[in-house]
N, C-alpha and C positions, 0 to 999 in steps of 0.2 A: 296447309301442307298437305303434300300428294300421300297418296294412300302407301305408297312402297317406303315414303320418308317417316309415315305414322310406324309402319311396321318396324322400323329401324328404335325408333323413339320407343317403343313398347319392349323392344329386345334390351336395350339399354337399362331400362326399370327394372328388367329381368336378371341382369347381371349382378345387381346389388342386393338380390333375394339372400335372405339368411340361409336357405336349405341349400345342400351340395345339389341336390338333383334337379332344383328347379334352375341354379348356375349353370348346370352342364348342360340343359336342353337349350338355355339362352345363349351360351358360347356356340353351340351348333349352328343355332339360326342367324347366329353373328356372323359366321365365316361365309354362310350361303348370302346374306344380304350384302357384303362387301364385295362380291363378285356380280352385283347389280349396276349394270352402266348407267341405269337410269337417277340411282342413288348416288352414286359417286358424282355423277354430272350437277345434281341437286345440291349436294353438300358444297362442291366448288362454286357454285353459283351464292349461296349462302356467307361461306367462309368470304368471297370477294366482296359482297357488298356491308358484310358486317351490322348487320341489322340485328335490333335485339329481341328476343324471342325469338328467333331461328334456331333450329337444328343445325349445327356445323360441323365442321370436324373437330374443331376445340371441345365442344360438348360432347362428342361422344368418345375423344381421349379422355376426358375428366371421367365417364362412366369406366372405360376400360379401365384406367388405374386404379378406380375403387375396386373393381372384379380383381385386379393383378393383387392390390395388397390384402385383400379378402381372401383370396386364394392362399396367398402366402402364409399368412396367420393359420389358417386350417391345417396346412400341412405341417408347418413347424410345430403345432402344439400337439399333435397327434401322439400317438406310443411309439419312442424310439426303438422298444424291445421287439422288432417284428422279424418276420424271414427275410432272407435276402432277396427274395422276388418282388416282396411288398416294396423293399427300399429302393428296387430299381425300376419299379412302376411309379412311386412316387418322384423318383429323380427325374424321370421321363416327362412326367406330368410338370414339373417344374419347367424344365426344359422348353418344352411344348408353349408354356404360358407365356416364357421370355420372349420366343420367337413370334408368337400372335403381335406380341405389342410392338417388335421391331418390324414385322411385315406392315404392320396398320398404319406407322410412322411412314414407312414408305409410300405405302399406296396412297397415303393423303398426299405427300409433298411429290407424288412422282408429276404433277403437270404444272410444278412452281410451289413455293413454299407455302402451303394454305395453315399449318399449326403455327401458333403463337410460340416466339422463341422461348418466351420465359416459360411457357407450359413445360415445352420440354427439356430445358436446364433445369426445372425443378423436379421433374422425375429422374434425370440423371443423376443430379445431387443428393436426392434422398436417399437413391440406392447406395451410391458411394458414401454416404455418410454412416450408412449402419453395416455393422460387419459382417453380418449372416449373410444378407440380400446381396452383398457385394461379392462374397466368395462363390455364390451361385449364378449372378447375372451381372458382374463385372464385366465378362468380355464382351454381352452382347451390347451391354450401356456404351461402353467403350466405343464399338464399333459404330452406335447411333450417334456418338459424339463426334467422332471422327468422321464419318460420312456423310452424315444427315445434317449436324449442325454445322461444325466449323467449315464445312465445304463449301457453305451456300453464303452468299457475299450478305444479303439481306441479315441474316442471323448474324454475322459476323461481326457487323455494325451494331447490333442491338444489345450485344453483352455488355453488362457493366462492369466497371473496375474492379469492384469487389467482387464481381462474380469470375474474371479472369484469376485475380490473385487467388481466392478459393480453389480454383480448379487446380490451378497451379501445386497448392499445398496439398490437397489430397492424391495428385497423380506422383507428387514427391516423394508423399511418404509410402504409396503403393509400389514406387521404385526401389526403396530404399529394405520395405519389408513385402515383399509380393505375395500376394494373396487370392487362394483358389485359382480361376482360371486364366487371371491377370497377371501375364508373365513380365519380365524385368523388359523384355525389348518392347512390348505393345505399350508399357508404361512409357518409357522412355521415348518412344516415337509420339506419344501425346504430347509430352511434355515440350518436345520439339514445336510442336506446332502451334501449342498453349503460349511457350515463350513469345512465338512470333505475334500471336494476337495482343499480347499483353504490354508488345513494346511499341507495336505499329498503333494501336488501339488507344492507350492509354497515355497519362503524362505521371504514372505514379512510380514509386519505386518503394519494395519493400525489403526488409533488412534480413527476411525470413528466404528470399532470393540467393544472397550469398551465403547463410548457412546452409542452405540445400547443396550447392555446389562443393561445398567444403565436405559436407557429409559423404554425398556422391562418391568423391573421389576418394574418401578414405575407405569407404564400402569395396569400392572397388579393389583397392591396395590390399585390404585385410583379406578380402574373398577371391583374389586373383580370378576374377572372372569380370572379363570386358561385355557380356552381352548388353547390347544397347548403349555402349559407350561412346559411340560415334554421333548418336542424337543428341546425348547429354551435351556434348562439346559443341556441335552445331547451335544447341540451344544458348549455350554459352558464348557462342561468339555473335550471335545475334543481340545477346543481352551486352556485350562488351562496346559493338559498335553503336547500339542506342545510346547508354548510358554513358559512353567515355566523356563526353565532353564536361558533363556534371561531376563525376565521380571518379577522378581520375585516380587519385591517390587510394580509394577502397578498392578498385580495380586491380590496380597496380600490386596492392597487399593480397587481393584473392590470389592474383595469377603466380604470386611468388609462393603463396602455400600450396598450391596443386601442381603446379609446373615439375616440382621434382618427380612428383608419382607419374605423370605424363610421360617424361623422360624415360621414367623406368619401364613402363608398358612399351614403348616404342622400341626400348633397347631389349627386353627381354623376351619379348613375345614377337611375331610374325601378323602387325594389326592390317586387316584387309583393306584396302584401297581407300572406301568410305571412309576409316577411321583414322587413319593417315591424313587425307586430304582435312578432316578436321583438325586433326591435331597441327598441322602445318600452317592453317589459318589462324588456329588460336596462337600458336608461337607467333606469327607475323603480327597479330593484334598487338600482343602484348610487348614484342620490340618495338613499334611504333608509337605504344602508348609512353613507354618508360624512356625513349629516345625521340623525339619529334623530330622528323626532318635529318635523323641521324645524330642530333645532339649527343655530346659525349660527356659533358660534365654539367652539374647544377646550376652553373652562370650561366651555360648556354641554354638552359631549359628541360634538361635530362632529369627523372626521379631516379636516384640510384640508391644500393644499398649493397652491403658486402653479400648479403644472400641472392639477390639478383644476380652480381658480378659472379657467384661460384654457379649458378643456374646457366649463364652466358657460357661460360667456359665448358661445361657438362654438354650443354647444345653444341657448341663448335665441334666438339669430341664426336659427338654420335652423327651429326651431320657428315663430319669427315669419312666416318664410317660408311654411312649409306650410300655417299656417292662413290666409294670404291669399291663397296657391294655390286653397285652396278657393272661395273668393269668386271667384275670377277663373274659375274652371270654372264656377260659377252663372250666369255671364253668359251661357254659349254654351249651355245644357242646353235642353231641351225636355221639355214633360211635368212629370209630379209626381217629384221629386227631393228625398231626404232633406237638409236643408241642414247638420244640425247634426254636429258632429263627433264621433267615436267618443270614448268615455268617460275610456279609458286616455289618450288624446291630451291629452285636457283635464286628467286629474290630472297628468299629467307638467309639462304646461306649467306650472300652477299651483305644483307643487314649485318647479320653476325659478324662476320669479317670484319666489319667496317668498326665493331665496337671492340673487338678484341685484338686485333692486329695493332702494333705499336710501332712508333720510325727505327727502324732495326730489325732485327731477328732476335729469337731468342726461344725460350721453352718455358711453360706454367707448369706448375703443380698443379693438378687438378685433383681436386678431392670428390670422388665417385658415391655421393651418398646415395645415389639413388639403386646401387647394385645389391644393397642387403635389406630385407624387409624388417618392419619394426619387431616382430617376434623373435626374429634374430639376436637384435641389440639387446633386449629384455634378457634374452640367455645368457649373455657376457659377451657377444660375439664383438669383434672390432666395427664399432659404427661406418667406417667408411673406408673406400680404399682411396689410397693417394698414387696418382703417377704422373710423369711429364709428358705433356704436349708440346708439340712445337708450333709455332706460332708465326706469323710475320708473311711477307711477301717471299721470302725463299719456299716457303711450303706450296706455294702456287707455282713458283718456277721448277721445282722437283718433281712435282705432280705432271706438269706439262712435258717434262723431258724423261721420264723416268720409264715409258713405254713406246711402243711403237703402233699399238691398238688403238684403234678409235674408240672401243668402249672406255678406256681408261684417259685419255687426251680430251674427249670432245665435251664431258661434263664438266671441266677444270676450265675449259676455254670458254664457256658459258658462264660458268663463275666469274673469271677474270672480266668478260665483257660487261657484265652486269654490275659488278663492283666498282670499275672505272667510270660505266657511264653515269650512275648514280653519285657517285661520291669520287670527283676525279681529284679533288683536293688531298684523299687519303693515299696517292699514289705518290711517293717519294721522290723528290727528284734525283738521287741516286739511284734509284731502283729502275728509271724509264729506259737507259741504253742495256740494262741487264736482260729487261724483259722484252724490249724490242729485238735483242738479238735471237731470243729464243724462239720468238715467232716467226722471224725472218728464217730460220733454220725450218720451222715447220712447214712454211708456205710452199718450197719447191716439192714435196717430199710427196706431195700424193694431188699432183694438179686436178685431176677430175674426183677426186674420191669426195665423200660427205665431210672429212674434216676441215679441208680449204677452205669451203664457207662459213665455218666457227672461226678460222684463224682470220679471215679477211673482217669478219666483224668485230673481233677483238682488237685489230690493227687500227680499225676506224677510230673507235674510241680512245685509243692511245694518241691517235693522231689529233683529235679533238682535244683529248685532256692536255697534251702540249702544248697547244696552243692557248690554253691559258696559263701556261707557267711563263712568268717573266723573269723569275730570277735564278734559270740556269745557269750553271758554273761555262764559261767558254770551251772547256774541252769536253764538256758532255755536248755541247751543242755540235763542236765538230763531229763527235764520233757519231751522234745522230743524223747529222745531214750526209754521212758517207752512206749510213743504213737505209735511211729514208730512199736514197738515189737507188740501191739495189733493189728496195722492194718496189719503187717504182717502174723499174725495168721489169719485174715479174707479172706486175697488174697489168701493164700495158699488153704484155704478152698474152695473159691468160682472158681478154676482153670478149674473145671469139667462143669461150666456153658457155653456152646459154645459163647451164645450172648458177652458175655463179657470176652474172652478168652485173645484177642488181650491187652486190656487194663489192666486184670489182670496181664499178662504177662509183658507190658509194665513197670508197678509200681514195681515188684518185680527186674525187672531190673535197673531201676531208682534208687532203696533202695540200691542196690548191688553197683552199679556204686558209689554212694555217701557215703558208708560205714555207712548207717544209722540204721545198725542193724547187727547182729550176724547171717550168715545163718546155717542153721540147716538142720538135716538129712530129713527134710521133704521136702526140696528143691530137694534135688537129689533121693527122691523116685520119684517124678515127672517126671523124666527125665530116670527114670530105669523100670516103669511100665507100665499099663494098664489106668493111670489116663486120660491120653488124647493122641492124635496123636502128631505125628511131623508138625508142621506150622512154616512160617515165624519168628511169632514173639515168639514161643516156643525156637526155633533155637537161637534166637537173645540172648535171656535172658541166655540160657546155655553158650553162648558163653563169656557172662559179667561174669556168676559166673565162669566158669573155668578160666576167667582173672584175678577174683579179690581173689580167694582162691584154696587150692589145693583140690583134690579130695580125700574124706573122706578114711581111707583105711578099717574101719570096718562098714559096714552098713549092716543090717539085712533086706534081700531081698528075703529070702525063697530059697536061691540058692544053689546048690551042687556044690562043689569044685571038677572040673572034672580034674584036673591037680594038684597035690602034690606041684609043684613048684611055681604054681602062689598064689600069695597072696590075700587078700579078696580086696585091691586095685586095683586089674587088673581085679577083677570080677566083680566088680562096673563100670569101665570103660568099659570092655566088653558089660555089660548090657546096658550103655549109648549107646554103639556102635549099639548094635541090636535094640535098640528103635529108633535111627535115622534112621537106615534103614529098619525100620518094619520085622525086621527077623522073627517073631513068625508067620508073614503070610504063610512064605515057610514051619514053621515047624509044624502049625496047618492047614493050609488048602491046602492040596496037590492035593484034586480033584477040588476044587474051586478057579479059577484065579481072586485074587485080586490084583491090582496095589498098590504099597505102596506109600506115600503121596509123597515122594521125588522124584516121577517120575510124577506125575500128577500136580504139583504144581510148583509157581516160590518161590525160595528162593533168597537171597542176593547173589549178584556173590560171589562164590568161598567160601561163609560161610560153607556149609556143607563138602566141602573139607578140609578144613582148619580144623576143630572141629575133624573130623573122622581121620585123620592124625596125629593130637595133641593128641588124645587119645592112640596112639600106642607109645608115648613118654614114658619115665621113669618121666620126670618133663612135665606133660603136660599144667602146668599154664604159665612156661617159653615157651614153643612152641606155645601157644594160643598168649601171648603176642609178641611173635616173628613175628609171621605171621602177627597180627593186625599194630603192629606200623612200619613193613615194607612198602614200597612206594606204591601206586596202581595208576593207568593209570587214567586217567579224565575220559576215555571212561566209568569206572565202577564205578565211584565214587557215591554214593548215595549223591546228593547234593539237599538241601531244597531249593525249589522254592520260590524265593523272589519277590516281586510285581515290575511291571514293572518301577515304580517311584522311585525305589532304588537307580539309578544312577543318578539322579536330587538331591536327596538329600546328598549322597555323596559330590557332587559338592558345594552344599551349604555349608557344613561343612568345605569343603577345604579351603574355601574363609575366613573363620574367622581367628581370631589373637590367639584362643584357640591351644594350643598345639595338634600336628595332628600327628599320626603314618602315614604318608602320602606315605612313602617310604617303609614300611613294605612288601611290595611285591617283593621288590629288594634284600631281605635278602637271603641267601645262606640256600636252603631246604634239612635239614638234610634227609630228606627220599630219597633223590637222590644217597646217598652215598651206595655202594655196602653192604650189610648187610649178613653175613653167620651166617648159624646155627651150627656153628662148635661144639657150647657147648651143644648142645643137644644131645640125645642118646636112642635108640630105643629099645622097649620091642619087641621082636624077634616073640614071643608068641602071641600078641596082632596083629602085622602087619600081621602073617598068619592068624590070625582070620577074620581081614578086608578084606583081600584079599578072604579069602574063602565065606564071607558073597557076597561081591560084584560080585563073580564068580556064586554062587548060584541063584542072581538076575537076573543076564546077561542070564544065559542058561534058567531059567524059560521063560524069554522074547522071547527068540530063539526059543521057543519048541511052544510055546503057539501064535507065530505070524504067521499070514497070510495076505495078501494084503487086503483081504475082512474081516478082523476081526474088530468087532463092539468095542471089551473091548480094545485093543491095537492098537494104532497107531503109525504110522512113528514118530511122535514127542516124542511119549514115547521111542523111541529105541534113538532117538538123545539126548534126557535128560540122559539116562543111560550111554549113550558115554561121555558125558560131566563130568557125575559122575566120571567114570573111570579114563579117562584120566586127570581130574582135581587131582585125589588123588596122580597120577605119576606123574604131574607137581610141585603138595605141596613137594612131596618126593625129586624131582629134584633140587628146588630150596632150602629146606632146606639143601641140600648137602649129602643127603641121598644114592641119585642114580643118575647116570648118562644119559643124553638123549640116548643114544645108550642101555644102560641096559633096560629102560623103554621100548623100542621099543622091546624089546625081550620077553618081562615077558607076562605072561598069559592073564592080565588084559587088555592089548593093543591087544593082539590076538582077545581077547572076542569083544572088541570094535570096529575092523576089521570087525567082522563079522555083529556086528548090522547097523554099518555103510552102509555096503554093500546093506543090507535087507530096509533100508531109502532110500536109492538111486534107490534102484527097485520100491519104490511106486513113486519116482519123474518121472522116466521113464514112467511110467503106467497112469501117470496124464497127460502126453502131451496130451492126445486125448480127456480130457474131461475139457478143460478149459472155456466150456461155463457153465458149471456147478457152481452155488454159492457156493454150501457145498464144493467142489473140491478147488475152489479158497480160501476159507476161512482156510482150512486144509493145504493147500499147504503153504501160507502166513505163517501161524503159525509154520509149520515146518523150514522153511527159517529164519524166526526169532531166532527159536532155533539154527540152525547152526550158524548164525551172533555172537549170544551169548558167543561162545564158541572160538570167534577169538578176538585179540587185535594189533592193529596196532601200537603201540607204542614202542619206541625204549628203552625203562629202563627194569632193570633187575628185573622183577616181578612174580610173581607166575602166574600172568594172562599171561604174556608174554611164559611161559613155558607150560603152558595148550596150549596156541595158536601153539605154535610150532611143541607139539605132535600132536594136531588135524590136522593139515595142511598136515600130514604123511599120515593121513586117507583119503584123498580125492584123487578120483580117476580123470584121464582124460575123463573116460564116464561120470561122474557126472557133470562134469564143461561143456561138449559138450552137456548134455541134457538140462542143464540150459539154454545155450547159444540158444539151439534151442527153450526154451519154452518163450524167450523173442524176438526172431524172431516172433514169431507166435504172441505173444500179441501186438507187434507193428504195426500187420497187422488188427486184429481184436479189437482193444481196440478203444474205444469210448470217449466220453465226457458226458458230464451232458446233459440232454434232450432237452434243448433249442438249444446247440451248434450242436447237434448228428442231429436234424431237421435240421438246416441249410446244414450240410453234404449230408442228403440225397436229398434236395431240388438241392444242386450241382450235385450228381450222376442223378438223375432224374429229373429235374428242371422242363419240361414241367407238368409232371404230378401232381407236387407237386405243381406248380402256381395254375393249374385247383381246386385242394382242398381248397387251399387257397379262390380261388373267390368264391367257394362255400360256406365257413364258414364265409366269412367276408362281401360279399356286399349285403347279406340280406336285412338290415337293413341301412345300411349307409346313404343313401341318401334319404330315405323315411319319417322317423321321425326325430324330433327335437334332437337337440344335448344335450347330459346328460353330465353333468361333471363326468368325472372319477374318482375322489374323492371326497365323501362327510365329511360332520363332523362326521355324526353318521354309515353310511354304508359305510366300507371300507375293502376291502379285507386285508388279513395279508399279502401279498406279498406288496402291497403299504404301508402299514403300517411301515412294517420293512425296507422298502429302505432306502439304505444308501448309495447310489452310485456304481460307478463300482466295482465288485469283482476283488482282485487282481489275476492274473494269477496265482500265488504261493499257493494260499489259496487251502484247501484240498478238499472243496466242488467241486472243479472244477475236481476231480479225482474221477473214477470208480472204483469198485472192481480189475478189471485187471488192471488199472493203477497202484494201491498200489502194487499189487503183482508183477508187472515186476520192480518198482522201488527198492524193498526189496531185489528180487533177484541180480538187479545190483548192490547194496551196498553190498552185500556178495560178489559177484565175484569182485568189486574193490579193497575191503578189500583184497582177496585171493593175486589177482595179483599185490598189491604192497607191501605187507606184507614180500613176499616171497623173501628172499635174499640169503642164500647160504645153504639153510636147502634141504635135501634131501626129496623130493618130488616126488608124481607120475604123476604130471602134469606139462606142460611147460607155466610157467608165462607169458611169451611173447607171446606166441597163446592166451593165454586169453585175454590179452591188447589188440592185434591185432582184435579179434573177437568182443571186446567190442565197439572198435573205428568205426568198418566197421558198425555200430548198426547206427552210426552219417552220413550215407550216405547221401549225398544231394539230392537224388531223392527222399529220403523216411523222410527225416528230414525237420522238419519246427519248427523253435524257436520261433514262434508265438503261438504255441499249448502249452496248459499249461503242458501235460504230457513231452512233447519234452524240453521243459525249466526245468523242474525237474531232467530231465537227465542231 
């Protein structure tokens, strides 16, 4: 033991002395020794080694705790009948003792967790269990729990199930009966964090949690005090999400018990945004638990009751008022203001409308039991108000027509679109013509305004919905056909407005898909002229049009016939082809380099290539359908994201006695079968035109590209490579070309040149990995590389593209990328907090002295101020919800994300190659990747290395 550490040992013994004078002298010496960097370093080493009979941070903490409790007993046992100044002096001393313990914990753990988790928890629990000490030190103790225990991942994982449960019970009592300087907001915030740990770190379920939520809402109702309620409801949302699969009925019942109070709070108060968000999420969860996937009856899987129906009607009434309130606020707002309602509120309203709307329209007599407090009922007041509320689709139509102001109309357009999108069968057949007429009336009123965007979105959903209706009456079909024709004309004319281009093409596509209109020449003029540039939405619409109908043969485009053998149909196909590739830029702008949109924007995977190849076929409709119907690997499927609660809803539905297609996933997937394009015939002239256009595009890129070019970046080169090789891959997949012939083609040679220059840019980037701009551009480039690869085993167009692309990659490129990975492994850091710990480890003495200067100035001089107050709280503490997962993206820097992207690309390359003829050795790549996991540099506790 060093001399300095021996002094600390003697000092710790002195803190346990029975005489107050000796303890006072000892604590002064103790404070001085804590500032000694040599002592701090030695304690760190001893704590890390965990050897017996060594003075470490835990041993010092035990001595400090004994001093703490001895001083508390001494102060509480003294004569209470003393002067005011003596009482103030005692209170200050007690606060100073608490500050000292809090400072010591942060001093010990400043360079990473050194103290044992159980020791810290025992200290916290001992104070919380005692009412006297909790009243004095509760806030300091809570600050330690929130900042120094629950925010540390190591401690988070070491807390036992019993301790999580006990802490929840203790803070639940403190929320219901605030004590000392622990206010209700602080207790609620800690409950929120503890609930997250309890749900994520344990498998237990305590009935005390259900009891607490009931008592908490009763307390809020009786005291009319919503302080901290947003955290309590956020905790309940976590709880419901976690245990919904196993405790559905109990969660439904607790919801039915507390939701009337929640409705009351929302209706009678003006809850702040954070509270309103928690309320909306709670209602959303309860609706999904009661009605999985929108089920309306118990036979279909719903959990229903008279009480729940009453809550639903009250909630509907409340949401209608809330949405109409948005419109009334808009009348008095000045300047630019977002008129749209938040998405979560729209989703909730759609779910509720689906439940309360019945076929036809009418009024429901709603009992508003939430509008009177319980104490009013006990005094003989009428227990509830009853009033009629209109229900049904005519409510939606009325709200869409009652005003010309965006603030009034747009929220109802959002709700209508969401309701039809999520529950298309809930729209009665008789309502479709009525609703369509209303939307048709709204469409031309404000061509460039914000409302048109939402009208178009609504029309898209109506079109998709009608496509699912097979039992429409003939008179309805004729009326709808006339209205859709008018809407078609209006939409065609609005394509040129950029702010609604996506929705306009989406609506055209939906009408084509549902065969709601007869496509006319005006549609094809869009894809063959300068009306708009190619975009993702435009190309998707083009693909739908080509799959639904044949490209017309005679279309007046003002084009001259350059070849007598070509018919008018091939001229239109050529015009569409040149529009997709923006060939007019090469023809009209030889001096000014302007990149075509296909090289600057992301498009659905392989869609451009499939369209271009289909245009070179004699029957392009059959070709498009051949490509679109073929199997596609999961990696490139455009899957619509579902909410995280979807699996639980599926579980609820599978436990009903109603007939379910549970085993549908085990059916044979027809897409897995090998499909051939033997019936497809190619138009050689159009194929030559396509190859010429692609060659000109690639040559223009090659002639204008330089490593320092500001207009053309390496990612544009790789996009062009993907286009060239993708076209060749589609030809191979359709049986028009063999893989060997594709590799001998001129397009493949151009792709080789492009990939060479892209590889050179990676080589030059190796020395600029400390620049943010270089990191961002390199990551974007690697993402483009990865999009061209596919590691599935099915025979797909994506697989053909991947095989051809792998032939372009060189050993030099692989080595350069591995070198970048090695370099990033050495320079990469972590977020600021962890990086600071690493810096302290590399130069601990200097770092400790900096901490001394920052922290010790006021720690022992002034009174202890609670870290968290009701009114002034830092954003960090406001949002504290416990330790961050090591896999969270916020734990990674830009260099880390780049490294992971490169590794993902290299892994796919190394594992996809089977017997293909490639220019690199996959075994070497695998060996070099595994060398990155070398024990000397690899630490699985680090977020980056864990991701690796």
